[in-house]
C-alpha positions in Angstrom: -5.2 21.4 -19.7 -5.3 21.2 -16.0 -7.6 19.0 -13.9 -10.0 20.4 -11.4 -11.8 18.7 -8.5 -15.4 19.8 -8.0 -16.3 19.3 -4.4 -20.0 19.3 -3.8 -21.4 20.6 -0.5 -25.0 20.4 0.6 -28.0 20.0 -1.6 -30.9 17.8 -0.8 -31.5 14.2 -1.6 -34.6 13.6 -3.7 -37.2 11.8 -1.6 -39.7 10.4 -4.1 -38.9 8.1 -7.0 -40.1 10.8 -9.4 -37.8 13.4 -7.9 -34.9 10.9 -7.9 -35.4 10.3 -11.6 -35.6 14.0 -12.4 -32.4 14.6 -10.4 -30.5 11.9 -12.2 -31.7 13.3 -15.6 -30.5 16.7 -14.6 -27.1 15.4 -13.6 -26.9 13.3 -16.8 -27.8 16.3 -18.9 -25.2 18.5 -17.1 -22.4 15.9 -17.6 -23.5 15.3 -21.2 -23.1 19.1 -21.8 -19.6 19.0 -20.4 -18.5 16.4 -22.9 -14.8 15.5 -22.9 -14.1 17.9 -20.0 -15.3 15.1 -17.6 -12.3 13.2 -16.4 -14.2 11.3 -13.7 -17.9 11.9 -13.1 -17.3 11.0 -9.4 -19.8 9.9 -6.9 -21.7 11.1 -3.9 -20.2 10.5 -0.5 -21.8 8.4 2.3 -20.8 8.9 5.9 -17.7 10.9 6.8 -15.6 12.1 9.6 -12.9 14.7 10.0 -9.7 13.9 11.9 -8.7 16.9 13.9 -11.8 18.8 13.0 -15.4 19.0 14.2 -16.2 15.5 13.0 -17.6 16.1 9.5 -16.5 17.8 6.3 -19.8 18.8 4.9 -18.9 17.5 1.4 -21.5 15.4 -0.3 -19.6 14.3 -3.5 -17.0 15.1 -6.1 -16.2 15.1 -9.8 -13.0 15.7 -11.7 -13.0 17.9 -14.9 -10.4 19.3 -17.2 -10.3 22.9 -18.2 -7.9 25.6 -19.5 -8.1 27.7 -16.3 -9.7 28.0 -12.9 -12.1 30.5 -14.4 -13.1 28.1 -17.1 -13.6 25.3 -14.6 -15.7 27.6 -12.4 -17.9 28.5 -15.4 -18.7 24.8 -15.8 -19.8 24.7 -12.2 -22.3 27.5 -12.6 -24.9 25.2 -14.1 -24.3 22.2 -11.7 -27.6 20.6 -10.6 -26.5 20.7 -6.9 -27.0 24.5 -7.0 -30.7 24.1 -7.6 -31.1 22.3 -4.3 -29.3 24.8 -2.1 -25.9 23.2 -2.5 -22.6 24.7 -3.6 -19.5 23.6 -5.6 -16.0 24.3 -4.5 -13.5 24.1 -7.4 -9.9 23.1 -6.7 -7.1 23.0 -9.3 -5.1 19.7 -9.0 -1.3 20.1 -8.8 0.1 17.1 -10.6 3.2 16.4 -8.5 3.3 12.6 -8.6 
């Protein structure tokens, strides 16, 4: 199985404590449904900069999953909670060179 980086873009931060709890439950349920495919649940990003670019990357977090193919990994991304808040998921296959 190959590894895939899920790069999250956009999506809103929950403002109220109730919304934050619901968001965490949604992420927990999604990761729970992925089971052993989760290699590294990842984390959200804080501030960022881009060297040689416009100053920001637009990425808001990442996870690493394993899957049989890019299509299978993309299927996992289709139910990602970031999508419910206007965000997106970019899926990249990791080339294990080192």
